[in-house]
FITORBA-148059 format. One record per residue: residue in one letter; z negated, x, y of N, C-alpha, C in turn. Coordinates in steps of 0.02 Angstrom, whole numbers, plus 32768, in hexadecimal, padded with zeros to 4 digits. Each point is the difference from the previous one (the first is absolute). Layout:
<atoms>
AZXYZXYZXY;...
</atoms>
This chain:
<atoms>
M800680257FC57FF67FD780337FFE802F8047;M80317FF48027800C8022804F7FD47FCC8026;H7FE8801A80347FDE7FE7803B80188016803F;L80107FD7803C7FFE800B803C7FD67FC98028;E7FEA8024803F7FD37FD3802E802A80018045;I7FFE7FB780158030800380437FCE7FEA8032;Q7FFE802F80337FCE7FDA803380247FD68037;A7FDF7FC37FF780167FCC802F7FE07FE5803B;G80157FE880397FD27FD280357FBE7FE47FE3;Q800F7FDB7FC67FCD7FD27FEE7FE4802C7FC0;G8000804A80047FD880167FC9803A801B7FC7;A7FDD802A7FCE802A802E7FD380127FCD7FBF;Y8038800D7FD480157FDB7FCD801480287FDD;A7FED7FFA7FBB801E80307FD4803A7FE67FD7;V802F80307FEF80357FE97FCF800880287FC6;H7FF67FE27FC57FF280217FB8804C7FE87FE7;I801A803F7FDE803B80047FE47FF780177FB0;G80117FD37FDA7FF680077FB07FE87FC37FE3;A7FF07FFF7FC27FF27FC27FD07FC97FDA802A;L80087FC380147FE77FCA801F7FAE80077FD7;P7FD38000802E7FC5800D7FDE7FC97FBC8007;Q7FD07FFA7FEB7FE87FC37FF67FD87FF58048;I80087FBD801B7FEE800280477FC97FC38003;K7FCC8028801A7FBD7FC080107FF47FF48042;L7FFF7FBE801680087FEE80467FB77FCC7FFD;P7FD78003802E7FCA7FDA7FFB800A7FBD8030;C80377FE37FED800C7FC6803A80417FCE7FD3;K800E7FCA802880307FDE7FEB803E80268010;V80317FF57FCE8043801B800480497FCB7FFE;L80267FFE802E803C7FD97FF18037803A7FF5;I80207FFA7FD18035802D7FDC80447FD58015;V802C8024801A80467FE28012802C80277FEF;S802D7FDE7FD3803880257FE480447FCF7FFF;D803780217FF4803E7FD9800080017FF07FB5;M803C7FC97FF1800F7FED7FB7800A80367FD9;P8030801D7FFB800E80327FCC7FC5802E7FF1;V7FEB802A80347FC6802C7FFF7FC27FDF7FE4;G7FF47FC680177FC77FE07FDF80057FEC7FBA;E80417FEC7FE0800B7FFB7FB97FE1803C7FD5;L801A802C802B7FF7804A7FD17FB680268008;Y7FE57FF5803B7FCB802E80137FBA7FE3801D;L800B7FC1800B7FB77FD580187FD47FFF7FCA;A801D7FF47FC67FCA7FFF7FC37FE080447FEB;P80248033800D7FEC803D7FF27FCE8019803A;L800F7FEB80317FCE800E803A7FC87FDF7FF9;L7FFC7FCB7FFD7FC57FD17FFC7FD180227FCF;E801C801B7FD17FD580257FC07FD5804A801A;R8020801080417FEC8034801C7FE17FF7803F;I7FF27FC080167FD0800180397FC27FCE7FF0;E7FBE801280237FC77FEA800C7FEF7FEC802C;A7FF77FB880107FF67FE680407FD67FB77FF8;A7FE37FFB80357FD97FB78006801C7FC57FE9;H803C7FFD801980287FDA7FF4805780008001;I802E7FF47FE080418012800680317FC98002;A80207FF6804180397FCD7FF6804080228004;T803B7FE27FE9803F8020800680237FC48029;H80438022801C80267FEA8020804B800A7FF5;L80387FDF7FE9803E801E800480387FEF8031;V801C802C801080307FF88044804480037FE0;P80427FE8801980377FFD7FEB802580558000;T8025800E7FE5801B80448009802D8017802A;G80008027803080338013802B7FF07FFD804A;E803A803080147FEB7FFE805580157FC58024;S802A7FCF7FE380137FC880277FB87FD47FFA;F7FCF80057FDC7FBA7FDE7FFB7FCE80158031;K800B8037801F7FC98025802C80007FCE804D;T7FDC7FC97FDC800E7FCE80417FB47FE6800E;W7FFD7FE480387FCA7FD580147FDE7FCF7FC4;D803B7FE17FE97FF27FD07FC37FDE80277FCA;T801980387FEC7FE4802C7FD57FB080088000;L7FFB801C80437FCF801B80287FBF7FC77FF6;E80187FC4800D7FD27FC2800B7FDE7FF77FC5;G803780077FC17FE27FF67FBE7FD9802F7FE2;I7FFC803B801D7FC080357FE37FC97FF4801D;L80057FE3804B7FC37FEE80267FD57FCF7FE7;E80307FCD7FEF7FE37FBA7FD97FE4801C7FBB;S801A802B7FD67FD4800C7FD17FC7802A8008;A7FFC802B80407FC5801280187FC97FDA800E;F80127FC880257FD57FCF80177FE47FD57FBC;S80347FEE7FD07FE37FE47FBE7FCF80287FE0;A800E80367FFE7FCB80287FDA7FCC8019802C;H7FF47FE4803C7FC8800880247FEC804C8016;L8036802A80157FEF803E800B7FDE800B8041;S7FCC802180047FD8800A8038802080418018;R7FE0801C803780158033802B7FE880427FCF;S7FCE7FF77FDB7FFA80357FD1802780177FCD;D80247FC57FEF80397FFF7FC6803080258010;C802C7FFD7FCB804180297FF980367FED7FEF;M804880188010803A7FE77FD5801480497FD9;I80317FF37FDC801D80307FDB80407FEF7FFD;A803D803D800E80417FF88003802580117FC9;L80197FED7FCA801A80147FBA80507FF98004;G801A80238012804C80058007802380358025;G80357FE8801580338032803F7FEE7FF28038;G802A8014801E7FF7800E80557FFD7FB78025;V80247FC87FE27FF47FC980217FB97FE47FFC;V7FE680047FBE7FC67FF47FF87FC480218017;S80128038800A7FBB8031803080107FEB8040;D803A7FFC80217FFB7FE8804B7FE77FD08016;M80057FB87FC47FF67FCD800D7FA97FEC7FF7;V7FF380257FCD7FB07FEE7FEF7FD1803B803B;G802A802680097FD5803680397FFD7FD9803E;F80307FDB8019800D7FCD803A7FCE7FC67FF1;A7FFA7FE07FC67FD77FCC80027FBB80137FFA;S7FEA80337FE37FC3801F80067FE8800C8042;A8036801A80317FF3800C803F7FE57FC6802D;I80227FC97FF67FF47FD580227FCE7FBE7FE7;Y7FEF80067FBB7FDD7FD27FE47FBA80138014;K7FE27FC2801E7FB9800880297FF3803E8025;R8038801980218001802680317FFF804F7FCF;G80107FFA7FC57FF7803D7FE37FE080097FC1;V801F80097FC37FCD80147FCA8027804B7FE0;D7FD6801D7FD0802080317FE080377FF57FD6;F803280307FE7802B7FF67FCC801080457FE2;Y80107FF37FC2801780447FDD80467FF37FEC;N8021803C7FFB804D7FFE7FE5800A801A7FBF;I801C7FE17FD1802080247FBF803F7FE37FFD;P802B803F801680477FFF8000801C7FFD7FBE;T802F7FE37FF080267FFD7FD28049801C7FF3;T801C800F8049804880077FFF7FF68045801B;L802980437FF88001802E80197FFE80098053;L80307FCA801180087FF980567FB27FF3801E;A7FD97FD47FDB7FC87FEE80167FC680337FF0;Q8013802A7FCE7FC880327FF5801280418028;V802F801480208018802F80297FF47FF28040;D80067FB8801F80067FF7803F7FD37FBF8023;A80217FC07FD97FDA7FBD80207FC37FFD7FF2;S7FDD80217FD57FAE7FF67FE87FCD802E8024;V80218031801B7FD680318031800B80058046;G7FD67FFC80318017800580457FDA7FC78026;G80067FBF7FE77FDB7FD08016803E7FD28029;K80327FFA800980327FE5802580047FC37FC8;T7FF77FB9802380027FCE7FD6802A7FD18027;G80227FD07FE2801D7FC6802880317FD67FD1;I80127FC5802780407FD77FE8803F80078025;N80427FDD7FE180367FF8802C7FFF7FC6801C;N80357FFC802B80057FBB802580527FF6800A;A80117FDC8021804D7FE980158010803D8029;H7FE38027802A800C8036802A800D80417FD9;G7FDA80057FD3800D80437FD97FC780117FCA;K8000803B7FF57FDB80107FCA7FB580188021;N7FC77FEC7FDA7FAF801E80057FFC7FF4805E;L801B7FD980167FEF7FF4804C7FC57FDF8014;I7FEA7FEA7FC57FAC7FD680077FDC80297FCF;G7FC48028801A7FCD801C7FCE7FCF80198021;A7FD480367FE27FC480178012800A80457FEE;F7FD5802A80217FEC80487FD57FB47FFA7FE6;H80077FFA7FC17FC07FF77FD7800D802D7FAE;P7FE2802F80197FF580307FBC7FDB7FE57FC7;P801A80137FC97FD57FDF7FC07FBC80297FF5;K7FE57FDD7FCB7FBD801D80047FFE803F7FB9;A80347FF07FE6801680437FCE80447FE87FE6;V802380337FE480407FFA7FDE8005801C7FC5;Y80127FD77FCB8001802B7FAF804B80027FF3;I801580377FF4804E80087FFA8001801E7FB0;D80167FC57FD7801080187FBB804480017FE3;P801E803F7FF4805080067FF380067FE27FC8;N7FCF7FEE7FDB801A7FC67FB980187FC9800A;F7FF27FDF8040801C7FBB80178052800D7FFF;L801C803C800D804780108010801980057FBF;K7FEE7FFB7FC380247FFD7FC7802C7FC57FFA;T7FE87FC68016802C7FC87FFF80167FEA8049;L800F802480218030800280508045800F7FF4;P80257FC080198045801A7FEC80198034801E;Q8039802D7FFA80198037801C80157FF0804A;R80197FC88002800D7FF580447FBE7FFF8034;E7FD17FDF7FE07FB1800680357FF480497FFC;F800780227FD37FE9804D800480278023802A;R8042800180098022801680377FEB7FEC804A;A7FF67FCD80027FEA7FE080457FBD80248011;G7FD2800A7FC67FC5802F80188015804F8014;V802E80147FDA80128046801180117FFD804C;A802B7FCF800F80168011804F7FD0800E802E;E7FAD7FDF7FF97FCF800380287FEC80527FF7;M800C80177FC57FE6803D7FEB8025803C8029;V80497FF17FFC8033802A802F7FFB8006803B;K7FF17FC980117FEF7FED804A7FD6802E8020;K7FC17FFC7FE17FD08031800C8017804B800E;A801B800E7FCD801E80467FF180288020803A;I80367FCE800F8035800A80367FDD80128042;C7FD67FD380197FE57FFD80387FC2802C8016;L7FDB80037FC27FBB801B80197FF8803C7FD2;D800C80167FBE7FF380347FE18036801B7FDB;A80158041801F803780297FE07FEF80227FB8;P7FC080197FF07FF3800A7FB780007FC77FD9;Y7FF47FC3801480047FCB7FCC804F7FEB7FFF;F80268010802E80477FF67FFD801B80337FC5;E7FE8803880038016802F7FD27FE37FE87FB6;W7FBB7FEC7FF37FF87FF37FCD801E7FCE7FE3;L80177FC58025801D7FC07FDF803C80137FE7;H802180448016804A801C7FF67FEE80137FC3;N7FCB80227FF47FFC802C7FB47FDC7FE87FD3;H7FD57FC080077FDC7FD87FE080177FB97FF2;P80247FF57FC6800D7FB37FFD7FD97FD68008;I7FEC7FC3801E7FC77FD780057FE57FE17FC4;E802D7FF17FDC7FEF7FDE7FCB7FD9802E7FBC;A8013803D80107FDA80327FD87FB7801C8012;H80067FF480417FBD801E80207FDE7FC68020;L7FF87FCE7FE87FED7FC380327FBD7FF18017;E7FD380207FE17FBB7FF880217FFE8032803B;E801480367FEB8002803F803580307FE78039;A802E7FE27FF680327FE580367FE07FCE802F;I7FDC7FCD7FCE7FD67FD9802C7FDA8014802A;F7FC380347FE77FD48022802F801080218036;K803780197FF9801D80238042801D7FD18038;S801F7FD07FDF80187FC4803C7FC47FE8801A;V7FCC7FE77FE07FC27FE2801C7FDE8032801B;Q7FFA803E7FF07FE2803E803980227FFD803E;I80467FFE7FF98025800280447FEB7FC1802C;K80057FC27FDC7FE77FC1802E7FB780068016;A7FDC801E7FD97FBE7FFF80147FF1802C803E;R802B803680057FF68030803B80197FEB803C;V80397FD17FF580177FE1803A7FD97FCB8023;V7FE67FCE7FD17FD27FD180137FCC801E8018;Q7FDF802A7FE27FB98014802C800C8027803E;A803C801A80168015800B804680197FDA8031;D80167FB87FDC801E7FD980317FF87FB97FE1;E7FC27FF07FF77FFB7FC67FD780297FB2801B;R80017FFE803D80227FCA802080367FFD801D;E803480367FE9804980098004800F80108046;S7FE68020801D800A8017804D8034804A7FF1;G7FFC80217FD780298045800C8015800D7FBC;A7FE180397FD38021801F7FD07FF87FCA7FC6;R7FE27FBE800C800E7FDA7FB980407FDE8004;M801F8005803480447FE3800B803580187FDD;A7FEC80387FEC8037801C7FBC80057FE77FD2;L7FCD7FD67FED7FFF7FDB7FC2803B7FC1800A;N80127FF1803480367FCE80148042801E7FFC;Y800B804A7FF58040800F7FFD802D7FD17FC8;G803F7FEB801180257FE47FDD7FF87FAE8006;H7FC37FE980157FE67FCC7FFA800D7FD3803C;T801980088039801B7FE4803480497FE37FF1;F8020801B7FD5803E7FE67FE17FEE7FD17FC4;A7FD780297FD47FEC7FC87FC07FDD7FBB800B;H7FE1800480367FE57FC7800280367FCA8022;A803D8014802180297FE0800E80337FE47FCC;I800680387FD580297FEE7FB47FD27FDA7FDA;E7FC87FF17FFB7FDE7FD47FDB80017FB3801A;K7FF88008804580057FA5801380447FF68006;E80388029800B80467FE37FE880057FE97FCE;G7FE080187FC980187FEF7FBF7FBF7FD07FE6;N7FE67FDF80367FC37FD37FF77FD0800D7FBF;Y7FEB804380137FD380297FCB80087FF27FBC;T80487FEF7FE9800B80057FB7803480227FF3;E8026802B801D8035801C7FE37FF2804A7FF4;L7FDF802780267FE9803E7FF17FA480038007;L7FDE80207FD37FBA801180007FFC8033803A;H7FBE7FF780167FF8802280458009804F7FF7;G7FF2801F7FCC800680407FEF8049801D7FF7;E802C7FCB7FF1804580008005801D7FFF8043;A7FE07FD8802980137FFC80357FEF80388039;V7FD580197FE57FE5803D8022802F803F7FF1;G80147FF57FC8803980407FE180327FF68034;V801D7FCF801080487FF280277FDC80188046;G7FCF7FEA80147FDC8008803F800680428019;M7FE380307FC57FFB804E8016804A80178008;R80297FE67FDA804980278003801B7FDD8054;M7FE87FCE800880177FEC80437FE280298037;A7FBC80077FFD7FDB802380298018804E8006;N801680187FBE8017804F7FFD804880028027;A802B7FC97FF180388009802E7FF57FF48045;L7FD37FD1801B7FEF800680497FE4803B8020;A7FDA801E7FCE7FE180458011803C803A8016;L802480017FC7803D802C7FFB802A7FEC804B;Q80027FC4800C80377FF5802F7FDB80128048;L7FBE7FF280087FDE801880438002804F7FFF;G800880267FCD7FF680497FFD7FB0800C7FF6;L7FD57FDF7FDB7FC0800880047FF080147FAD;L80357FFD7FD97FFF801C7FB7804780297FEF;G7FE980357FE8803B80307FF480227FF47FCA;H803C80067FFD80287FFC7FC77FE980167FAD;E7FE680347FFA7FEC801B7FCA7FBA7FD27FF4;S7FDB7FF080257FBD7FE17FDD801A7FB57FFA;Y80357FEE801E801E7FB97FFE801480037FB3;V801A80227FEF801F800C7FAE7FD680027FD7;R7FC5803280137FD880077FC47FC97FB97FEE;I7FFA7FD5803E7FE47FBB800080287FDF7FE3;E803F7FFD8007801D7FC47FDA800F801B7FBE;A7FF880407FE6800580157FB77FCC7FEA7FE4;L7FC07FF3801A7FC37FEC7FEB80057FB97FF0;L801B7FCC80367FFE7FCC7FF7802D7FE97FBE;H803E802B800B80307FEB7FB87FD980177FBB;A7FE3803980067FD980147FC47FD87FC97FD9;Y7FD07FE2803C7FDD7FC27FD280167FB98010;D804C7FFC801880307FC87FF67FE47FCC8033;L8005801D803B7FDC7FE1803380418001803D;D8030800D7FF180458002802380217FC67FF7;L7FE77FC4800880287FB77FE680247FEC8038;P80367FDA7FEB80247FDF802B7FF07FCD8027;Y80117FEF80417FF27FCB801E80377FE78034;K80017FBA8016802D7FFC80317FDB7FCA8031;I7FF6800B80397FF47FE1802B80207FBE8016;K7FE37FC47FFC80197FC4800180147FE28045;N7FD480128030800D7FE3803E7FE680388037;M80228028801F7FE1804580297FD97FE3802E;E800C7FD080287FDB7FE980377FC57FDD7FE7;N7FF57FE17FD37FC77FED7FDD7FC880347FEC;F802D80307FDB7FD7803E7FE37FDC80238037;Y80218009803B7FE0802680357FD27FCC8023;A80057FBF7FFD7FD27FDF80287FB47FFC7FD7;T801080027FB97FC1800A7FCE7FD880428012;M8022803380087FE1803F800D7FE580018045;Q80147FD980397FEA7FF1803D7FAF7FDC7FF9;Q7FF77FE37FC47FC27FE47FF87FCB802A7FDA;D8012803A7FF87FD5802F7FD27FBC80028023;K7FD3800A7FDF7FAD800680117FFC803A802B;K801C802B7FE47FEE8046802A802B80078044;N80277FD9800580308013803E7FD57FF6803C;S8004803480387FE98005803F803E7FDD8047;T802A80307FFF80317FF18020804080017FE0;G80227FC77FF880467FFB7FD47FEB80177FAE;V8026800D7FDD7FFC80157FBC7FE180437FF3;R7FD480027FE17FE480437FF2800880177FC4;F8017803B7FFD802280247FB27FCE803F7FF2;I7FEF7FFC7FCB7FDD80457FE3803E801D7FCE;L7FFE803E8016803C80327FE67FEA80447FF2;P801D80167FD07FF580447FE780238030802D;T7FDB803780108025802F801B7FFE80477FDB;D7FCD80017FB9801A802E7FE37FE77FE27FB6;I7FF080217FE07FE17FF87FB27FB080078017;G7FE57FD17FFD7FB37FFF80077FEA7FE78052;S80397FFA802A7FE87FF5803D80367FBB802B;F7FE27FE9803080217FBE801C7FF67FF7804D;K801E7FD1801280057FEB804C7FF57FB88006;I7FD87FF48034800C7FBA8010801E7FF4803A;C803F7FCD7FEB802F7FFE80387FFF7FB98017;D7FFE8000804080107FB88030802D801A802F;G802B7FC98002803E80008031803380187FF2;V800A7FFB7FBA804C800F7FE780317FC48011;P80368017801780307FD4801A80207FCE7FCA;Q7FF87FB7800F80247FDD7FCE803C800A7FE4;S802D801F8024804380137FEF7FFC80357FD8;V7FD680387FF8800380317FD07FDE7FE47FC2;V7FCF7FD980027FE57FDF7FB880437FD27FDD;Y80177FE3803180317FE77FE0804780277FE5;E800F802E8024802F80357FE47FDB801A7FB9;V7FC4801680007FE3800E7FC1800A7FD27FBD;L7FE47FC8801680017FBF7FCA804C7FF67FF4;D8032800F802580417FE17FE58010801B7FB4;A7FDD80347FF1801180167FC07FE87FD77FC3;W7FCF7FCE801B7FEB7FC47FCE80077FBF8020;A8033800D8015801F7FBC801A803E7FE47FDF;
</atoms>
């Protein structure tokens, strides 16, 4: 078992990587999962949790259900279980479940604890760590939410044995993202160590990078924005497909390529580094084809991005392991770059 501790504004929390241990909680618990994960792992989890009382709630599967209605269902189950402010919730599932349970626990009776037990690679290396929670609405992805760190995170790679290859690839995108903008040694490590053959170490290194960034910038005012590399484009891609065509990590893979092309066009990224980044994305099957359906709508969605200040804000690589926050990029330049995906 590997352990990390993350310092957050509301206190430190531990990240455990390895086989899921026995968990003892001296309170009532609401476990929230989605339907396929619940069928596979809810019963085994119940055998490993000791608590004063345990209630369960299943939500529909997929990004398209990350909505007010689904959130209301979670809250209703919390009220039905008579959870008090000293009780807690547990998220058992992927990034959608983690985000929604984190948000539900942040607003239920003005805040209760929650624990993350991520079951997808994307959730294990990204969504479950860092305290960003939220839901989607008609204007875009994760535009309603709160910063609410978990009480603890339990990352068990054994959950990934039943993960479809497509979902696994989506998680790899979030690992590659961190390497490109934040950690050149990790970039080299990923080149030389196939993730599936070195899974636990790869997860640990990825979480270690995120922990470092979150501790330095919990509220996403500077360094943490690097974790949004590719996401300005990715969120527009997801919305354009009504959250059903590409998985989040797949959209991030396309978004990183768009960001790379924009960085190259602006003279921020050298051609040699651009080629090496593209090679890593290709090695992990993240150079997916995509065609923008409506350029004006696509750009309008990017204008709604929550990290924007003046105009659309882009996170662009300047070399392997470094990035720049770019405001004021002319719309004409963005359109010129995106023409390759038009």
